[in-house]
N, C-alpha and C positions, 0 to 999 in steps of 0.2 A: 532405524527409526530417526526421524528428524523432528526436532522441536523448534518451533518458531515463537518468538516472544515480541509482541508489538509494544511500542511506547510512543509517547509524544502527543497523544490526543489531549483535548481540553476544550475550553470555551474561548471563543474569539469573536470579535465583532466583524460584521460584513466588511470585506475589503482587506482584512488582515491576512496573516500567514501562520502556518504551522508546519513543522517538519516531523513526519512520522518515521520511526525506525523499526526495523524488523531484524532481530538478532537470531541467527541460526545456531543450533547446538553443535553443528559440524561445519565443514568447509562449504561456504556458500558458493564457491566457484565450481563445486562438483554438482550443483543443482542446475538442471538444464534451463528451467524457467523459474523465476521468482516473480510473483504477481501481487498486486493489491486489488482487493474487492471491497465493496461496501454494501451495507444492507440496512434498510429501515425495518421497523418492527413488523410491518405487515407486507413487506415486499420481498421479492426474490433477491438473492445476492447478485450484485451488479459488478461487472468487470470495470476496473479503473485503469490499470496499466500493467505491463510486464516488462521485464528485462531478461534477456536470454544470456546464456553463458558466453556467447560469442559477441555480446555487447549490443545486439539489436534490441530495439525498443518499440513499443506500440502503446497508444493511449486510446481511451474511449473519447468519442467526439465531445462529450460534455465537459471534459477537463483539458483538452488540447489547448496549449498556449498558456495555461495557468498552473498545471502540475508538472513536476519533473521527477522522474524516477532515476535513481543512481545507486551504485553499490561501492562498497569498500571491501575488497576481498581480504585484505589483511585483518579486518575486524569482523569478517563474516556477517556483515550487516548490509541491508538494503534500505534505502531512504526514499521517502516520498515527500518532496517539497511542494507544499500547497500554497499558492499565492492567489490574491484577489478572490478570497473565499466568499461564497454566497450562502444564504440560508438554505438553499436547496442542496448544499454539500453536507448538511447535517446527517450523520449516519454513524454506524459502527463500522470501522475500517478493519479489514482482515488481511493478514499476510498469508500467502499461499505459495507452495513450492512443489515441484515435481517434474516429470518428464513431458507433461503436456500442460495446457492451460484450460481449466484449472487442474492442478496436480492433486496428489493424495494427501498432502500435509497442509494443515491449517493452524494458524495461531488462535489465540483466545479472543482477539479483537480489542480495539481501543476506540473510545467514544470521541467523536468530533462534533461539537455543537457550535453553529455559527448564528449569532444573534443579529437582528435587524439593526 
C-alpha cells in the first residue's frame, strides 16, 4: 500500500507561482508513474502531468510551458512547479501513482485558488 500526501496549495494572484509536493510513504523510484490530476467540484478529474521512473514526462496541453513536474528520489517526493497561474487553474490538485496513468493510489488533494 502506497500513501501519497500533497502539500503546497494555497491562494495566489493570477500570474503568480506555486509549488506542489507529493510525498510518498515508500520509495518513489519504485513507482512506475507519478502523476498530477486536478478536479473542480462538478467536473471529472483532469490529467495535468506525469513523470515516469525512467524520467520521461508528459503534460496536458493546458499547462505546457507553465508547469514543470520533477522528482527527488532521495526525498521520495514529486513536485509540480506551477508558473504564470490563471484563474482557470483553480482546482483541487491530486497526486496519483501506479503502474499506469492513472494508477491505483491517490492522495487526499490540495486546493489551489488563483484570483483575478
